[in-house]
KOLFI-393302 format. One record per residue (C-alpha): x, y, z. Coordinates in steps of 0.5 Angstrom, whole numbers, padded with zeros to 4 digits. Last residue first. Layout:
KOLFI-393302
REC X Y Z
REC X Y Z;
...
This chain:
KOLFI-393302
REC X Y Z
REC 0156 0248 0232;
REC 0159 0252 0227;
REC 0153 0255 0224;
REC 0152 0258 0231;
REC 0158 0262 0231;
REC 0164 0260 0235;
REC 0169 0258 0230;
REC 0175 0253 0230;
REC 0177 0251 0223;
REC 0181 0257 0222;
REC 0186 0254 0227;
REC 0192 0260 0229;
REC 0187 0265 0228;
REC 0181 0262 0231;
REC 0185 0260 0237;
REC 0187 0267 0238;
REC 0180 0269 0239;
REC 0179 0264 0245;
REC 0186 0266 0248;
REC 0184 0274 0248;
REC 0178 0272 0252;
REC 0182 0268 0257;
REC 0187 0274 0257;
REC 0180 0278 0259;
REC 0179 0274 0264;
REC 0186 0274 0267;
REC 0186 0281 0266;
REC 0179 0282 0270;
REC 0182 0278 0276;
REC 0189 0282 0276;
REC 0185 0289 0276;
REC 0180 0286 0282;
REC 0186 0283 0286;
REC 0190 0290 0285;
REC 0184 0294 0288;
REC 0182 0289 0293;
REC 0189 0289 0296;
REC 0190 0297 0295;
REC 0183 0298 0299;
REC 0185 0293 0304;
REC 0191 0296 0306;
REC 0193 0291 0312;
REC 0200 0294 0312;
REC 0204 0288 0311;
REC 0199 0286 0306;
REC 0199 0293 0302;
REC 0207 0293 0302;
REC 0207 0286 0299;
REC 0201 0288 0294;
REC 0206 0294 0292;
REC 0212 0290 0291;
REC 0208 0286 0286;
REC 0205 0292 0283;
REC 0212 0295 0281;
REC 0217 0299 0285;
REC 0223 0294 0284;
REC 0227 0293 0290;
REC 0231 0287 0287;
REC 0229 0282 0292;
REC 0222 0285 0293;
REC 0221 0286 0286;
REC 0223 0278 0285;
REC 0219 0276 0291;
REC 0213 0279 0290;
REC 0213 0278 0282;
REC 0208 0282 0279;
REC 0201 0283 0277;
REC 0203 0283 0270;
REC 0206 0276 0271;
REC 0200 0273 0273;
REC 0196 0277 0268;
REC 0200 0275 0262;
REC 0201 0268 0264;
REC 0194 0266 0265;
REC 0192 0267 0258;
REC 0199 0266 0255;
REC 0198 0259 0257;
REC 0192 0258 0253;
REC 0196 0261 0247;
REC 0201 0256 0248;
REC 0196 0250 0248;
REC 0194 0252 0241;
REC 0201 0253 0238;
REC 0201 0246 0236;
REC 0196 0247 0231;
REC 0199 0253 0227;
REC 0206 0250 0227;
REC 0204 0243 0224;
REC 0202 0245 0217;
REC 0207 0251 0215;
REC 0213 0251 0220;
REC 0213 0243 0220;
REC 0211 0241 0213;
REC 0214 0246 0210;
REC 0221 0245 0213;
REC 0220 0238 0212;
REC 0220 0239 0205;
REC 0214 0237 0201;
REC 0214 0231 0197;
REC 0206 0229 0197;
REC 0208 0223 0202;
REC 0210 0229 0207;
REC 0204 0232 0207;
REC 0200 0226 0207;
REC 0204 0224 0214;
REC 0202 0231 0217;
REC 0195 0230 0215;
REC 0195 0223 0219;
REC 0197 0226 0225;
REC 0204 0224 0228;
REC 0207 0231 0227;
REC 0201 0234 0231;
REC 0202 0230 0238;
REC 0210 0231 0238;
REC 0208 0239 0236;
REC 0204 0239 0242;
REC 0209 0236 0247;
REC 0215 0240 0245;
REC 0211 0246 0245;
REC 0208 0244 0252;
REC 0215 0243 0254;
REC 0218 0249 0251;
REC 0213 0253 0255;
REC 0214 0250 0262;
REC 0222 0251 0262;
REC 0221 0258 0259;
REC 0216 0260 0264;
REC 0221 0258 0270;
REC 0227 0262 0266;
REC 0223 0268 0265;
REC 0222 0272 0272;
REC 0229 0271 0274;
REC 0232 0273 0268;
REC 0228 0279 0268;
REC 0230 0281 0275;
REC 0237 0280 0273;
REC 0238 0283 0266;
REC 0233 0289 0268;
REC 0238 0294 0271;
REC 0242 0293 0264;
REC 0236 0295 0260;
REC 0235 0301 0264;
REC 0242 0304 0263;
REC 0241 0302 0256;
REC 0235 0306 0255;
REC 0238 0312 0260;
REC 0244 0312 0255;
REC 0239 0312 0249;
REC 0235 0318 0251;
REC 0241 0322 0254;
REC 0243 0322 0261;
REC 0241 0327 0266;
REC 0235 0323 0269;
REC 0240 0317 0270;
REC 0243 0321 0276;
REC 0243 0315 0281;
REC 0242 0309 0276;
REC 0235 0306 0274;
REC 0231 0300 0275;
REC 0231 0299 0282;
REC 0237 0295 0286;
REC 0241 0289 0283;
REC 0246 0293 0278;
REC 0250 0288 0274;
REC 0257 0286 0273;
REC 0260 0286 0280;
REC 0263 0279 0280;
REC 0265 0275 0287;
REC 0262 0276 0294;
REC 0256 0280 0292;
REC 0257 0285 0287;
REC 0251 0283 0283;
REC 0254 0277 0279;
REC 0256 0272 0284;
REC 0252 0274 0290;
REC 0246 0278 0287;
REC 0245 0272 0282;
REC 0245 0267 0287;
REC 0240 0271 0291;
REC 0236 0271 0285;
REC 0236 0264 0284;
REC 0235 0262 0291;
REC 0228 0267 0291;
REC 0226 0264 0284;
REC 0226 0257 0287;
REC 0230 0252 0282;
REC 0226 0246 0280;
REC 0224 0249 0273;
REC 0231 0251 0271;
REC 0233 0243 0273;
REC 0227 0241 0268;
REC 0230 0245 0263;
REC 0237 0243 0263;
REC 0234 0236 0263;
REC 0230 0237 0257;
REC 0235 0241 0254;
REC 0240 0235 0255;
REC 0236 0230 0252;
REC 0233 0234 0246;
REC 0241 0235 0244;
REC 0243 0228 0245;
REC 0237 0226 0241;
REC 0231 0223 0244;
REC 0226 0227 0239;
REC 0229 0231 0234;
REC 0223 0234 0231;
REC 0220 0235 0238;
REC 0226 0238 0241;
REC 0227 0243 0235;
REC 0220 0245 0236;
REC 0220 0246 0243;
REC 0227 0250 0243;
REC 0224 0254 0237;
REC 0218 0256 0241;
REC 0221 0257 0248;
REC 0226 0262 0246;
REC 0221 0267 0243;
REC 0216 0265 0248;
REC 0220 0266 0254;
REC 0223 0273 0251;
REC 0217 0276 0250;
REC 0214 0274 0256;
REC 0219 0277 0260;
REC 0220 0283 0257;
REC 0212 0284 0257;
REC 0212 0283 0264;
REC 0218 0287 0267;
REC 0216 0293 0263;
REC 0208 0292 0265;
REC 0211 0291 0272;
REC 0214 0298 0272;
REC 0208 0301 0268;
REC 0203 0299 0273;
REC 0206 0302 0279;
REC 0204 0309 0278;
REC 0198 0307 0276;
REC 0197 0303 0282;
REC 0198 0309 0287;
REC 0194 0313 0283;
REC 0188 0308 0282;
REC 0188 0307 0290;
REC 0187 0314 0291;
REC 0192 0317 0296;
REC 0193 0316 0304;
REC 0199 0312 0302;
REC 0197 0306 0308;
REC 0190 0307 0308;
REC 0189 0307 0300;
REC 0183 0311 0298;
REC 0177 0308 0294;
REC 0178 0304 0288;
REC 0173 0308 0284;
REC 0171 0306 0277;
REC 0164 0308 0278;
REC 0161 0301 0279;
REC 0167 0300 0283;
REC 0165 0305 0288;
REC 0158 0302 0289;
REC 0162 0295 0290;
REC 0166 0298 0296;
REC 0160 0301 0299;
REC 0157 0294 0299;
REC 0163 0290 0301;
REC 0163 0295 0307;
REC 0156 0294 0309;
REC 0157 0286 0308;
REC 0163 0286 0313;
REC 0159 0290 0318;
REC 0161 0298 0319;
REC 0167 0300 0323;
REC 0172 0299 0318;
REC 0169 0305 0314;
REC 0175 0309 0313;
REC 0174 0315 0317;
REC 0170 0311 0322;
REC 0176 0306 0323;
REC 0181 0311 0324;
REC 0176 0315 0329;
REC 0176 0308 0333;
REC 0183 0307 0333;
REC 0184 0314 0336;
REC 0179 0313 0341;
REC 0182 0307 0343;
REC 0188 0311 0345;
REC 0195 0309 0342;
REC 0200 0308 0348;
REC 0205 0303 0344;
REC 0207 0303 0337;
REC 0209 0311 0336;
REC 0209 0316 0331;
REC 0201 0318 0333;
REC 0199 0317 0325;
REC 0203 0311 0325;
REC 0200 0308 0331;
REC 0193 0310 0328;
REC 0194 0307 0322;
REC 0196 0300 0325;
REC 0190 0300 0329;
REC 0186 0302 0324;
REC 0189 0296 0319;
REC 0187 0291 0325;
REC 0191 0285 0324;
REC 0190 0277 0323;
REC 0187 0275 0317;
REC 0179 0274 0316;
REC 0178 0281 0313;
REC 0183 0279 0307;
REC 0179 0272 0306;
REC 0172 0276 0306;
REC 0174 0281 0301;
REC 0177 0275 0297;
REC 0171 0271 0297;
REC 0167 0277 0295;
REC 0171 0279 0290;
REC 0172 0272 0286;
REC 0164 0272 0286;
REC 0163 0279 0283;
REC 0169 0278 0278;
REC 0165 0271 0275;
REC 0158 0275 0276;
REC 0161 0280 0271;
REC 0166 0276 0267;
REC 0160 0272 0264;
REC 0157 0279 0260;
REC 0164 0279 0257;
REC 0163 0272 0254;
REC 0157 0273 0251;
REC 0159 0280 0248;
REC 0165 0276 0245;
REC 0160 0270 0243;
REC 0156 0275 0239;
REC 0161 0278 0236;
REC 0164 0272 0233;
């Protein structure tokens, strides 16, 4: 296992290298000149910025160099874990991102925890009660949820529950009320939890629908295996058959999805964080794209890429935990 993990970690290096090259070229091909935007912002006006001011801005951030030189310089900084300086915020990229990660992490972990907590029991029940009325109703409901776009759901929640035209139950801006820093610990906790209700719901329902369907399919496939039939023939109770023998093998597809869901959710939902004015990673990358802030975009992309590859590695390790028959040493080949 140790040799396999080391091998996979070494394989991450060329993968990240290839992804960053493609991303670097794509963002530089996008229309818009970050130097001109920065110079105009510095001059406090939109028109009338001299070409000299724009050129000085390009030189300041190294934008006057050829693309391959810019990428080489960026790669040298990455080797020392230096993501550069943000063009928009005039601060180190690491500092800006580290301020936003805890916010997105709170949303991501809460959303994933709820999605897995609810979807696994739903998938198990649907598989063990296939074609029942409850299974049919749940399947229809989950397909409807999955088909609803998150921006529309967020808008409807604000209109109906966030003080729009109907009820005013949940806050719809930020993650804390004004003056929340003066509250006691538990008061701040519940204030934050109340602010999380709507955005977490918008980030959870689609993942919940997908995970529960995967869980149902995997469980159906497992309970039709010969060893499950043998376990039932031995007189074991249905709960023992399902939760002791079938559940672990049916979790493998769910673990596979975890490898991609975790970094994607941590990267932040641009739409949800923008709608609810949440200062997380999603909102940050949205602002960076509008400002053509290349260091922020590349920094966040690099972090999300690493988390995706790391998530795949964790998923591979978890495979051997849920199913001891899966091994990665040479003796098992």
